[in-house]
N, C-alpha and C positions, 0 to 999 in steps of 0.2 A: 616085796619087789618084783616085778614082772622080768624074767628073762627072756631076752630073744635071740633068735637063731634064724640066719640069712641062708639062703641054697639057691640054686638053678641057674647060677651063672655058668661063663664060659665064652667060646669062642663061636662067633657067627660072621657070615660075610655080610656085607651091606647089603639092605633090603629084608634081611632075615629075621625070625623072631625068636623071643624068649618069654619064658614066662619065671618070674621069682616068686620065691615063697618066704615067708617070715613065721615062724613058729612061734607062739606065745606058751611061757610055761603056766599061766593061768588066764582065765577071762580079763579082759580090760573093756573097760567105757570110754578110755582115753581116744581122743583122735591121733590117727596114726598116720606116719608118713615114710616116705620113701627118700632118699637123701642120696646123692653121689658125690664121689670127690675124685676128679680126674688130678693126673699127676700135675704138678705145679698150680693148682688151682684150688679155690677154696670149696669145702663142702656147701653143697645148695640144695634146697628141697625141690624136689622134682614134683612130687603127687601126695596129696594128703585125704584122708578120709575120716570122717566123723563118727561118731555111734548112731548118728542118724543117715549114715550112708552119703551123706554129702560130701562131695569132691572138689579136688580143685588140682588144677595143674600149673607149673612153668609152661610160659608159652613156648619154649623149645622143644616141649614134648608135646603139646596138646595137640590131639587128633591122632596121636600114635601110640600113647600109653595109656593102660586103664587101671585103675587101682581098685580094688575089690577086696572084701573080708569075708570069711565063713566064720561065724561065730561059734557054730556047733565044735568047730576044729580049731579053735584060738589061731587061725591063722589069715594074714594078710597077703595078697598078692599082687603083682605087677605085671600085667600081659605087656612086652614090648614089643611092637610092629614096626616095620619098615624101618630098621635101625640103620645109624649113619656111624661113620667112623668117630664122630665128635660124641656119640654118646659112649664111648669106651671110657670107664671108671669102674670103682670101687663102688658097689651099691650096698647101702645100710638101711635098715627099717630101725624106726625108734618110736616112741612116743613125742608126739610134737610138742616142743618146748623143752624136753629134757636134753640135757648135754652130754651124758654118758654114751658111747657107742660102743657096738660090738666090732667083729672083726669084718663083718661085711662080705660080699660075694663080687668077684671079678668080672666083669662082661668086657671083653674085646671085640670090637667089630672091625674086622679089615679083611682084604681081600689077599 
């Protein structure tokens, strides 16, 4: 079983940037995704990347967020630019389709 640990969250002003990291305990050929859950809302998939580096994004983040993977470091990244207050949420990484999530990392966008 692959263990995942998210990091890189924090507070940022609107228009700012953050880069999230997700370190895996071992190599994985699975499609990986970044999810987020805002208070009072359901968890949503915002970006995913396949083993062939094919990426997909939710419409709400398209053009602002970029998902990538470094196979040598067993790490998935989420570069988030032009952040908006509505991006505030706990962000999680996971194997796409898996239901067990870790602690995530909090992202807060406010002035």
